[in-house]
C-alpha positions in Angstrom: -14.5 -5.4 -23.8 -13.8 -2.1 -22.1 -10.5 -0.8 -23.4 -9.9 2.3 -21.3 -9.6 0.6 -17.9 -12.3 2.7 -16.2 -15.2 0.8 -14.6 -17.7 3.5 -15.5 -17.7 6.4 -18.0 -19.4 8.7 -15.4 -16.8 9.9 -12.8 -19.3 9.8 -9.9 -19.8 6.1 -10.4 -16.1 5.5 -10.3 -15.9 7.5 -7.1 -18.8 5.6 -5.6 -17.1 2.3 -6.5 -13.8 3.5 -4.9 -15.7 4.7 -1.7 -17.3 1.2 -1.3 -14.0 -0.7 -1.8 -12.0 1.6 0.5 -14.7 1.3 3.1 -14.6 -2.4 2.9 -10.8 -2.4 3.4 -11.3 -0.4 6.6 -13.3 -3.4 7.9 -9.9 -4.9 8.8 -10.0 -2.6 11.8 -13.3 -4.1 13.0 -13.1 -7.8 11.9 -9.4 -8.5 11.0 -8.2 -9.8 8.6 -11.5 -9.9 6.6 -11.6 -6.3 5.2 -8.8 -6.4 2.7 -9.7 -9.9 1.2 -13.3 -8.9 0.8 -12.3 -5.6 -0.9 -10.0 -7.6 -3.3 -12.7 -10.1 -4.2 -15.1 -7.2 -4.9 -12.6 -5.6 -7.2 -12.2 -8.8 -9.2 -16.0 -9.1 -9.4 -16.4 -5.6 -10.6 -13.8 -6.0 -13.3 -15.3 -9.3 -14.4 -18.8 -7.8 -14.5 -17.6 -4.8 -16.6 -15.5 -7.1 -18.8 -12.3 -5.2 -18.2 -9.0 -7.0 -18.4 -7.1 -7.4 -15.1 -4.0 -5.9 -16.9 -5.6 -2.6 -15.9 -5.0 -3.7 -12.3 -1.3 -4.0 -13.1 -1.6 -7.8 -13.2 0.5 -8.7 -16.1 4.0 -10.2 -16.8 6.7 -7.6 -16.4 9.4 -7.3 -19.1 11.9 -8.8 -16.6 11.0 -10.6 -13.4 14.6 -10.2 -12.1 14.6 -6.5 -12.5 11.2 -6.2 -11.0 12.2 -8.2 -7.9 15.4 -6.2 -7.6 13.5 -3.0 -7.8 11.2 -4.2 -5.1 14.0 -5.3 -2.8 16.0 -2.1 -3.2 12.9 0.1 -2.7 11.7 -1.9 0.3 15.1 -1.3 2.0 15.0 2.3 0.9 11.7 2.9 2.6 13.0 1.6 5.9 16.3 3.5 5.6 14.4 6.7 4.7 12.2 6.3 7.8 15.2 5.7 10.1 17.6 8.3 8.7 15.3 11.0 7.4 11.8 10.8 9.0 13.0 9.8 12.5 15.4 12.8 12.9 12.6 15.2 11.7 10.2 13.7 14.3 12.9 14.2 17.0 13.3 17.9 16.0 9.6 18.4 16.2 9.4 16.7 19.5 7.2 13.8 18.3 7.5 10.8 20.5 8.2 7.6 18.5 6.8 4.4 19.7 6.2 1.0 18.2 2.5 0.5 17.8 1.1 -1.7 20.5 -0.3 -4.1 17.9 3.3 -4.8 16.8 5.1 -4.7 20.1 4.4 -8.4 20.8 6.6 -9.4 17.8 9.8 -8.8 19.7 11.5 -12.1 20.4 8.3 -14.0 19.5 8.8 -16.5 16.7 5.2 -17.4 16.1 4.1 -13.7 16.0 6.9 -12.9 13.6 5.8 -15.7 11.2 2.2 -14.6 11.3 3.1 -11.0 10.5 5.4 -12.0 7.7 2.7 -14.1 6.2 0.3 -11.1 6.3 3.1 -8.9 4.8 3.3 -11.2 1.7 -0.4 -11.8 1.3 -3.2 -9.4 2.4 -1.0 -6.5 3.3 1.4 -6.8 0.4 -0.7 -7.9 -2.5 -4.1 -6.9 -1.1 -3.3 -3.3 -0.2 -1.3 -2.7 -3.4 -4.2 -4.0 -5.5 -6.6 -1.6 -3.7 -4.6 1.5 -3.1 -2.3 1.5 -6.0 -3.7 -0.6 -8.9 -7.4 0.0 -8.3 -7.4 3.4 -6.7 -5.0 5.1 -9.0 -6.5 3.5 -12.1 -10.1 4.6 -11.3 -9.7 7.9 -9.4 -7.5 9.4 -12.1 -10.7 9.7 -14.2 -11.7 12.5 -11.9 -8.7 14.6 -13.1 -8.7 13.3 -16.6 -8.3 16.8 -18.2 -5.7 18.0 -15.7 -2.0 17.9 -16.6 -0.8 16.5 -13.3 -3.6 14.0 -12.9 -1.5 11.1 -11.8 0.4 13.2 -9.2 -2.9 14.4 -7.7 -4.3 10.9 -7.7 -1.2 9.5 -6.1 -1.3 12.1 -3.3 -4.9 11.5 -2.5 -4.5 7.7 -2.5 -1.4 7.9 -0.3 -3.3 10.0 2.3 -6.2 7.6 2.4 -3.7 4.7 2.6 -2.2 6.4 5.6 -5.5 6.9 7.3 -6.1 3.1 6.9 -3.5 2.7 9.7 -5.1 5.2 12.1 -5.4 2.6 14.8 -1.6 2.7 15.2 -1.6 6.4 16.0 -0.9 9.7 14.2 2.8 8.8 13.8 1.9 5.7 11.9 -0.6 7.6 9.7 2.2 10.0 8.6 4.7 7.2 8.1 2.4 5.1 6.0 1.3 8.1 3.9 4.9 8.7 2.9 5.4 5.0 2.4 2.3 4.8 0.2 3.5 7.7 -1.9 6.9 6.0 -2.5 5.3 2.7 -3.4 2.9 4.6 -5.7 5.8 6.1 -7.5 7.3 2.6 -7.9 4.0 1.4 -9.4 3.8 4.3 -11.8 7.4 4.2 -12.8 7.3 0.5 -13.6 4.6 0.9 -16.2 1.8 0.5 -13.7 2.8 -3.1 -13.0 1.7 -4.4 -9.6 4.6 -6.7 -9.0 7.4 -4.3 -8.2 5.1 -2.3 -5.9 4.0 -5.6 -4.2 7.6 -6.7 -3.6 8.5 -3.2 -2.3 5.6 -3.3 0.2 6.3 -6.8 1.4 10.1 -6.3 1.7 9.6 -3.0 3.6 7.2 -4.7 6.0 9.5 -7.7 6.4 12.5 -5.5 7.3 10.4 -3.5 9.7 9.1 -6.6 11.5 12.6 -8.1 11.7 13.9 -4.9 13.3 11.1 -5.1 15.9 11.6 -8.8 16.4 15.4 -8.3 17.1 14.8 -5.4 19.4 17.0 -3.1 17.2 14.2 -0.5 17.0 15.2 0.7 20.5 18.5 1.9 19.0 17.3 2.9 15.6 14.3 5.0 16.6 
């Protein structure tokens, strides 16, 4: 049994594994929603093959489910509030036009579309993206900076940028927003003893609040 959590002892092999998994997740933009599930399955296969416990993916029972869920709910709302009251004013000052991505615009007033997006938020987007970009990416890429003092910070920044680029199809504005969101969720993951559940709830709640804002039409007043 591998007890250090790294798939491979050689750094370049970990980078190769990460490159393959991240590339698979980007397939979502070509054949949605296949990319994220395929990447997640491959991660579990890799960990099974290398005989590494899934606890290194943050999949273990937290000390308190109640506190974990509360953290997720609070941080999920915080992400949306931060976007509305901090990021949006900065965008306005910079003259950046804020628009709802066309892929989300059809949620407004549409019950069936809202349900579909909420289901995605709590499955592939919530759990799948957290497993890939927080649990797996942070846990493996940190080996590259193993001898550097701020290795987790560097790894978090890089993973957040790549996570932001995953949303390139929604425009530059979305890339910036999701990069910041990824960084905040990554902090939640690291500060909760690298347990996936608080990060997962944070991600899902943030998406849920965002979709409800679009559904209700409130985004016209908030953005």
